[in-house]
C-alpha positions in Angstrom: -0.1 0.2 0.2 2.6 2.3 -1.3 0.7 4.9 -3.0 -1.5 7.4 -1.2 -5.0 8.9 -2.7 -6.2 12.6 -1.6 -9.2 13.7 -2.0 -10.0 17.5 -1.2 -12.3 20.8 -2.1 -12.8 24.3 -1.5 -15.8 26.6 -2.4 -13.6 29.8 -3.2 -13.6 32.2 -5.8 -10.8 31.4 -8.5 -9.8 33.8 -10.6 -6.2 33.1 -13.3 -7.9 30.1 -13.5 -5.9 29.0 -16.4 -2.4 30.7 -15.3 -3.1 27.6 -12.0 -4.1 25.3 -14.6 -0.8 25.7 -16.5 1.4 25.7 -13.0 -0.5 22.2 -11.5 -0.7 20.7 -14.3 3.2 21.2 -15.0 4.0 20.5 -11.0 2.0 17.4 -10.8 3.8 16.1 -14.0 6.6 16.4 -12.4 6.4 15.0 -9.4 4.7 12.0 -10.9 0.9 12.7 -9.8 -1.8 10.9 -11.3 -5.7 12.2 -10.8 -7.9 15.5 -11.6 -8.0 18.5 -10.6 -10.9 21.1 -11.6 -10.6 23.7 -11.5 -14.1 26.3 -12.0 -15.2 30.1 -10.8 -16.6 28.7 -7.8 -13.8 26.1 -6.4 -11.1 23.8 -6.4 -12.0 19.8 -6.6 -9.1 17.7 -6.2 -8.4 13.7 -6.7 -4.7 12.7 -6.5 -2.4 9.5 -6.2 1.4 9.3 -6.0 4.1 8.6 -4.0 4.0 10.0 0.0 6.7 12.6 -1.2 4.7 13.1 -4.1 1.4 13.8 -2.4 3.3 16.1 0.6 4.6 18.6 -2.1 1.2 19.1 -4.0 -0.3 19.8 -1.0 2.0 21.9 0.2 1.9 23.4 -3.0 -2.0 23.9 -2.9 -2.1 25.7 0.8 0.6 27.7 -0.4 -2.2 29.5 -2.9 -4.0 31.6 0.4 -7.4 31.3 -1.2 -6.7 27.3 -0.2 -4.3 27.6 3.0 -6.8 25.3 4.9 -7.2 23.0 2.3 -8.2 19.2 4.4 -7.1 16.4 2.2 -8.8 13.0 3.0 -6.1 9.9 2.6 -6.7 6.7 1.9 -4.0 3.8 0.8 -3.6 1.5 -2.2 -0.9 -1.0 -3.8 -1.3 0.8 -7.3 -2.6 4.1 -8.1 -6.3 4.2 -9.2 -5.9 6.6 -12.3 -4.5 6.3 -15.4 -2.9 10.0 -16.4 -3.0 13.3 -15.3 -6.0 15.9 -16.1 -5.9 19.7 -15.4 -9.7 21.2 -16.2 -11.2 24.0 -16.5 -14.9 23.9 -15.6 -18.5 25.9 -15.0 -18.3 24.3 -11.6 -16.5 22.0 -9.1 -19.6 20.0 -8.9 -22.4 20.7 -11.5 -25.9 21.0 -9.9 -27.1 24.6 -12.7 -28.2 26.5 -9.2 -25.8 29.3 -9.8 -27.6 31.3 -6.7 -26.5 28.1 -4.6 -23.2 29.7 -3.4 -21.9 27.6 -0.6 -18.3 30.5 -0.7 -20.9 32.9 0.7 -22.3 30.6 3.5 -22.9 26.7 4.2 -25.2 25.1 5.9 -25.1 23.5 9.2 -22.3 20.3 9.3 -22.5 17.7 11.4 -19.5 15.6 12.7 -19.1 12.0 11.9 -19.2 11.2 16.0 -22.5 12.6 16.4 -24.5 11.4 13.5 -23.2 8.1 14.7 -24.7 8.6 18.2 -27.2 10.2 16.7 -28.6 6.8 14.4 -27.4 4.7 18.1 -30.5 6.5 19.6 -32.7 7.0 17.0 -33.1 10.6 16.8 -31.2 13.8 17.2 -30.0 15.2 20.3 -33.8 17.1 20.7 -36.0 13.6 19.7 -36.6 14.7 16.3 -36.1 11.9 14.1 -33.1 11.5 12.1 -33.5 11.2 7.4 -30.2 10.6 5.8 -30.9 12.0 2.1 -28.6 10.5 -0.2 -27.6 14.0 -3.2 -25.4 11.1 -4.7 -26.1 9.4 -8.4 -28.0 5.5 -9.1 -24.7 4.2 -9.9 -22.6 5.4 -7.1 -26.3 4.6 -4.5 -25.8 1.0 -6.1 -22.6 0.5 -3.8 -23.7 0.7 -0.8 -24.9 3.4 1.9 -26.4 4.6 4.8 -29.0 2.1 6.1 -33.1 3.5 5.4 -31.6 6.5 3.6 -33.9 9.0 1.3 -32.2 8.4 -2.5 -34.3 9.6 -5.7 -32.7 7.5 -8.6 -30.6 10.1 -10.1 -28.7 10.1 -12.6 -27.2 13.2 -12.1 -26.7 15.8 -9.5 -28.4 18.8 -11.4 -31.9 16.7 -11.0 -31.7 17.3 -7.4 -33.3 20.2 -6.7 -36.4 19.0 -8.6 -36.5 16.0 -6.4 -36.0 17.5 -3.5 -38.7 20.7 -4.3 -41.6 17.2 -5.1 -40.5 15.8 -1.7 -40.0 18.6 0.5 -43.4 18.3 2.5 -42.0 14.6 3.5 -39.1 16.5 5.6 -41.5 18.1 8.3 -40.6 18.1 11.4 -37.7 15.8 11.0 -34.0 16.7 11.2 -32.2 16.2 7.9 -28.7 15.2 6.9 -27.3 15.1 3.4 -24.8 12.9 2.5 -22.4 12.1 -0.1 -19.2 10.6 -0.9 -16.5 13.5 0.5 -19.0 16.4 1.2 -18.9 18.6 -1.9 -22.3 18.0 -3.8 -24.6 18.0 0.0 -22.9 20.6 1.2 -25.0 22.5 -2.2 -27.6 20.7 -1.2 -28.0 21.7 2.6 -28.5 24.5 1.2 -30.9 24.4 -1.5 -33.2 22.4 1.1 -32.8 25.5 3.6 -33.5 28.3 0.4 -36.8 26.0 -0.2 -37.7 26.4 3.4 -37.0 22.6 4.8 -36.6 23.9 8.6 -33.6 21.1 10.3 -31.0 20.1 8.2 -27.6 20.0 8.3 -24.8 18.5 5.9 -22.0 15.3 6.4 -19.3 17.0 7.6 -16.5 15.1 4.8 -19.4 13.3 3.2 -18.3 9.4 3.7 -15.5 8.9 3.6 -14.8 11.0 6.4 -16.9 8.7 8.6 -15.3 5.8 7.1 -12.7 7.9 8.5 -13.7 8.5 12.1 -16.2 6.6 13.0 -16.4 3.3 10.7 -19.0 1.8 9.1 -21.5 1.6 11.6 -25.4 2.3 10.3 -23.8 1.4 6.8 -24.3 -0.8 4.5 -21.6 -2.0 1.6 -19.3 -0.2 0.3 -18.8 3.9 -1.0 -18.3 4.6 -4.8 -15.1 6.5 -5.7 -14.5 7.6 -9.5 -11.3 6.3 -9.8 -10.2 2.5 -10.6 -10.9 1.4 -7.0 -14.6 1.8 -8.0 -15.6 1.6 -4.0 -14.0 1.5 -0.9 -15.4 0.1 2.4 -15.6 1.2 5.9 -11.1 0.3 6.1 -11.4 2.3 3.5 -9.2 -0.3 1.5 -10.5 -1.4 -2.2 -13.4 -3.8 -2.7 -12.1 -4.3 -6.5 -13.6 -3.6 -9.5 -13.1 -2.3 -12.9 -11.5 0.8 -14.5 -14.0 3.9 -15.5 -13.1 6.7 -17.7 
C-alpha cells in the first residue's frame, strides 16, 4: 500500500484559472502524480494519487495559495495508483448543479460531525428527539455500491436533477432533522444550502461525506461500500479497495 490517494475541495472564488491550470499541470507531472484537478469560478476539486513525498509536495503547493491554505485532504492507501493519467481541467462548476444562486462560499449550511451523526443514529433521533432522515445526494450508480441504512435517495442520474426532486418531496421532511450526505462532502454542501433556501426547516450536511465518516467512526449504520471515481470503483469502511473495473 505505497500509494497515497487524496481528495479535497474548496468553494472559493478562483481568478487566474488558466495560469493556475498551467502551473498545477507542470508540478503534478514533475511529481509523477496521477488524477484530476477541477478548477472553476466557484472553487477547486482535487483527486490525486502518488507517493507520500509527491502528495506532501503538491499539498504544500496548494496550501501556499492563500485561497487554499486551509485545504484538508482525505487520505486512503492503495497498492497502485487508481488513475490512468494526470489532468487539470477548467469547468463551469466543480460539481454541476446548474443553480448559480447556490454559492457555498457565501455561507454553508450547518454541518454534523461523524461522531455526532453516529450517536444520533445509535439512539434513533437527534439530541432534541427529532427523527433523523439520511438523504443521499449521489447518483443512482453510486447509491448501488452502498449507503446508510434506510436512507432516502431519488434515483437520479446526475446531480442537476436533485433540486427538482427535492422540491417535489419537501413536505416529507416536516418535523424531522435531515442530514444530506455524499462521497466527500461537495454535493451535500450544495444540497443542504438549497434545502434551506426552499424552506426545509432543520438541515445538516455530513461533514466530509461518507469517506470522512468511514475514517472517523467506521461503517456503523452503513451497508456496502462507497463508490469512488477511480479504478478502485468502491472502498469499504476501512477505506481499502473492494475491487472493480477502471472507469474513464
